[in-house]
C-alpha positions in Angstrom: -12.8 -14.0 -0.2 -13.4 -10.6 1.5 -10.4 -8.3 1.9 -9.1 -8.5 5.5 -6.1 -9.2 7.6 -5.4 -11.2 10.7 -3.1 -10.2 13.5 -1.7 -13.0 15.7 0.7 -13.0 18.6 2.9 -15.8 20.0 3.8 -14.0 23.3 6.1 -16.7 24.7 8.1 -16.8 21.5 8.1 -13.0 21.2 6.8 -12.7 17.7 3.7 -11.4 15.8 2.4 -12.4 12.5 0.0 -10.5 10.2 -1.5 -12.1 7.1 -3.6 -10.1 4.6 -5.9 -11.1 1.7 -6.6 -7.9 -0.3 -7.3 -8.8 -3.9 -10.5 -6.7 -4.1 -8.9 -3.4 -3.2 -6.0 -4.1 -5.6 -8.4 -4.8 -8.4 -10.4 -1.7 -7.6 -7.2 0.5 -7.7 -6.1 -1.1 -11.0 -9.6 -0.4 -12.5 -9.7 3.2 -11.3 -6.3 3.9 -12.8 -6.7 1.9 -16.0 -3.4 0.1 -15.3 -1.6 -2.3 -17.7 -0.9 -5.7 -16.1 2.6 -5.1 -14.7 1.7 -1.6 -13.3 -1.4 -3.0 -11.7 0.5 -5.9 -10.1 3.2 -3.5 -8.8 0.5 -1.2 -7.4 -1.2 -4.3 -5.8 2.1 -5.2 -4.1 2.5 -1.6 -2.8 -1.1 -1.5 -1.5 -0.5 -4.9 0.2 2.5 -3.4 1.9 0.4 -0.4 3.0 -2.1 -2.8 4.5 0.6 -4.6 6.5 2.3 -1.4 7.6 -1.0 0.2 8.5 -1.8 -2.7 10.8 1.1 -1.6 13.1 -0.4 1.8 13.7 -2.4 3.0 16.7 -5.8 4.6 16.5 -6.1 7.6 14.2 -2.5 7.2 13.0 -1.7 7.2 9.2 1.2 6.1 7.1 2.3 7.1 3.5 4.9 5.3 1.5 6.5 6.7 -1.7 8.6 4.4 -3.9 10.6 6.4 -6.4 12.6 4.2 -8.7 14.7 4.3 -11.9 12.3 2.0 -13.7 9.5 2.9 -16.1 6.8 3.0 -13.4 8.7 6.0 -11.9 6.7 6.3 -8.7 4.2 4.4 -6.6 2.5 6.2 -3.7 0.3 4.4 -1.2 -1.4 5.4 2.1 -3.1 3.5 4.9 -4.5 4.1 8.3 -5.3 2.1 11.4 -8.8 1.2 10.2 -7.8 -0.6 7.0 -8.6 2.3 4.7 -6.1 2.2 1.9 -5.5 4.2 -1.3 -2.7 4.6 -3.8 -1.6 5.2 -7.4 1.3 4.6 -9.8 2.8 7.4 -11.8 2.9 5.5 -15.1 -0.1 3.2 -15.1 0.2 2.3 -18.8 3.7 0.8 -18.4 3.8 -2.4 -20.4 6.4 -5.1 -20.0 5.9 -8.6 -21.6 7.0 -10.7 -18.5 5.0 -10.5 -15.3 7.3 -12.5 -13.0 8.6 -11.1 -9.7 11.9 -10.0 -11.2 10.4 -8.0 -14.0 7.9 -6.4 -11.6 10.9 -5.3 -9.6 12.6 -4.0 -12.7 9.5 -2.0 -13.6 10.1 0.0 -10.4 13.9 -0.1 -10.6 16.7 -0.8 -8.1 17.9 2.8 -7.9 15.9 5.4 -6.0 14.3 6.1 -2.6 11.6 4.7 -0.3 10.2 7.5 1.8 7.9 6.6 4.7 5.9 9.3 6.4 3.9 8.6 9.6 1.3 10.8 11.2 1.5 9.6 14.8 -0.5 12.5 16.2 2.5 14.6 17.1 3.1 18.2 16.1 5.5 17.0 13.4 5.2 14.2 10.9 7.8 11.4 11.3 9.7 10.9 8.0 12.3 8.3 7.1 14.1 7.6 3.8 16.1 4.6 2.7 17.6 3.8 -0.7 16.0 1.2 -2.9 18.0 -2.0 -3.3 16.1 -4.2 -5.7 12.8 -2.7 -6.7 10.9 -5.6 -5.0 8.3 -4.0 -2.7 8.4 -6.6 0.0 12.2 -6.6 0.1 12.3 -2.8 0.3 9.8 -2.7 3.2 11.7 -5.5 5.0 14.9 -3.5 4.6 13.1 -0.4 6.0 11.9 -2.1 9.1 15.2 -3.8 9.8 17.5 -0.9 9.1 15.5 2.3 9.7 13.3 1.1 12.6 15.8 -1.5 13.9 13.1 -4.2 14.3 13.8 -7.8 13.1 11.1 -8.3 10.5 10.2 -10.1 7.3 7.6 -9.0 4.7 6.5 -11.2 1.9 4.0 -10.3 -0.8 2.9 -12.5 -3.6 0.2 -12.8 -6.3 -1.3 -15.1 -8.9 -2.4 -14.2 -12.4 -4.4 -16.0 -15.1 -3.3 -16.9 -18.6 -3.9 -13.3 -19.8 -1.9 -11.7 -17.1 -4.9 -10.5 -15.1 -4.5 -10.4 -11.3 -6.3 -13.2 -9.6 -5.0 -13.1 -6.0 -2.7 -10.9 -3.9 -1.8 -11.1 -0.2 0.9 -10.3 2.2 2.7 -11.6 5.3 4.5 -9.7 8.0 6.6 -11.4 10.7 8.0 -9.2 13.4 9.9 -9.8 16.6 8.7 -8.2 19.8 11.0 -6.7 22.5 13.7 -7.6 23.3 13.8 -8.2 19.5 15.4 -11.6 19.1 15.9 -12.1 15.4 16.2 -15.9 15.6 12.4 -16.3 15.9 11.9 -14.3 12.7 14.4 -16.6 10.9 12.6 -19.6 12.3 9.3 -18.5 10.9 11.0 -17.5 7.7 12.1 -21.1 7.4 8.5 -22.2 7.9 7.4 -20.0 5.0 9.9 -21.6 2.7 8.4 -25.0 3.4 5.0 -23.8 2.2 3.6 -22.8 -1.2 3.7 -19.0 -1.9 1.1 -17.1 0.2 -1.0 -16.1 -2.8 -1.1 -19.7 -4.0 -2.5 -20.7 -0.6 -5.1 -17.9 -0.7 -6.0 -18.8 -4.3 -6.5 -22.5 -3.2 -9.0 -21.3 -0.6 -6.9 -21.1 2.5 -8.0 -18.2 4.8 -5.5 -15.9 6.5 -6.4 -17.7 9.8 -5.4 -21.0 8.3 -2.2 -19.6 6.9 -1.3 -18.2 10.3 -1.9 -21.7 11.8 0.4 -23.2 9.2 3.2 -20.7 9.9 3.1 -21.1 13.7 2.9 -24.9 13.6 3.2 -26.3 17.1 4.0 -22.8 18.5 1.3 -21.5 20.9 -0.3 -18.3 19.6 -3.5 -16.1 19.8 -5.5 -14.4 17.1 -5.8 -10.7 18.3 -7.8 -9.2 15.5 -9.5 -9.6 12.1 -9.5 -6.3 10.3 -11.5 -5.5 7.1 -9.5 -3.8 4.3 -10.9 -1.6 1.6 -9.9 1.0 -1.0 -11.0 4.3 0.3 -10.0 7.8 -0.7 -10.4 10.9 1.5 -11.0 13.2 -1.4 -14.3 15.2 -1.6 -15.8 18.2 -3.4 -15.3 20.3 -0.3 -11.5 19.5 -0.3 -11.3 20.2 -4.0 -12.9 23.6 -3.3 -10.3 24.3 -0.6 -7.5 23.4 -3.1 -8.9 25.8 -5.6 -9.3 28.6 -3.0 -5.6 28.0 -2.0 -4.6 29.0 -5.6 -5.6 32.6 -4.7 -7.9 35.1 -6.3 -5.7 36.0 -9.3 -5.3 32.4 -10.3 -9.1 31.8 -10.1 -9.7 34.9 -12.2 -7.3 33.5 -14.8 -9.1 30.1 -14.9 -12.4 31.8 -15.3 -11.1 34.1 -18.1 -9.3 31.4 -20.1 -11.2 28.2 -19.5 -14.5 29.1 -17.9 -14.5 25.9 -15.9 -12.1 23.4 -14.4 -11.9 19.8 -13.3 -10.1 18.7 -10.1 -8.8 15.1 -10.7 -7.8 13.1 -7.6 -4.5 11.3 -8.1 -5.4 8.5 -5.7 -8.9 7.4 -6.9 -9.4 9.3 -10.2 -12.6 10.8 -8.9 -13.3 14.0 -10.9 -14.9 17.2 -9.5 -16.3 19.6 -12.1 -16.4 23.3 -11.2 -18.5 25.5 -13.6 -17.9 29.2 -14.2 -20.6 29.9 -11.6 -18.9 27.6 -9.1 -15.6 29.4 -9.6 -17.2 32.8 -9.3 -18.8 31.8 -6.0 -15.3 30.6 -4.8 -13.8 33.9 -5.9 -16.5 35.8 -3.9 -15.7 33.8 -0.8 -12.1 35.2 -1.0 
């Protein structure tokens, strides 16, 4: 199944539902960062959360979410935009824990720490909000953020399936959110519907599409599919941006690199793309200053 999400609206009931299937981008991120299973699954959950939160943005807007916890993963940082372009990394990709169930994944992040959400909504200043972590479960932390920080009755659910060796097979997410005037009862009603169904990732793994899952969730409730949006792992790094990063170090620092190392590699945290700058390249940058 291709990576994409579906946005649906039940206008009369005052609720929207978003379902994502994004196994491919999660596997690409895990491969790029060489993650051990539990780190890769935790990163997959965070990337799924980024896909869901990004679907709420308007054109050209972006969102970044940083989970800093007391567990061995230490930090997960993910970013998304309105076009389904998603990237992210985990600070300790080689974290290894024997159990890969939801509780142990939450423990890998830790229940003490902070979730920082930064939005670029095309205003002069970035919009930043911070809430404490409560469990280490990515979906629960994002649900708490939407309900407490943004005061919008919401539910986020993220799940995955693995094979016998602990390799990620399927990951997907669900966002249920009330519309103004924000009656929370409708969110609870759909929450009850989800509890009568198998886990979302199990449905995806069995061949159900996001559209079919939306239909199962709404039941007899009238709704309309608004959008099907492709999702993919994409990083905004480039050699030109790496050059600007080196230039920002200043002339003295560049001279020091040339004298001691002769060359340098700029390694992108998000995608692990590496940009090699030879002595000649560095000297050219120095001249540009």
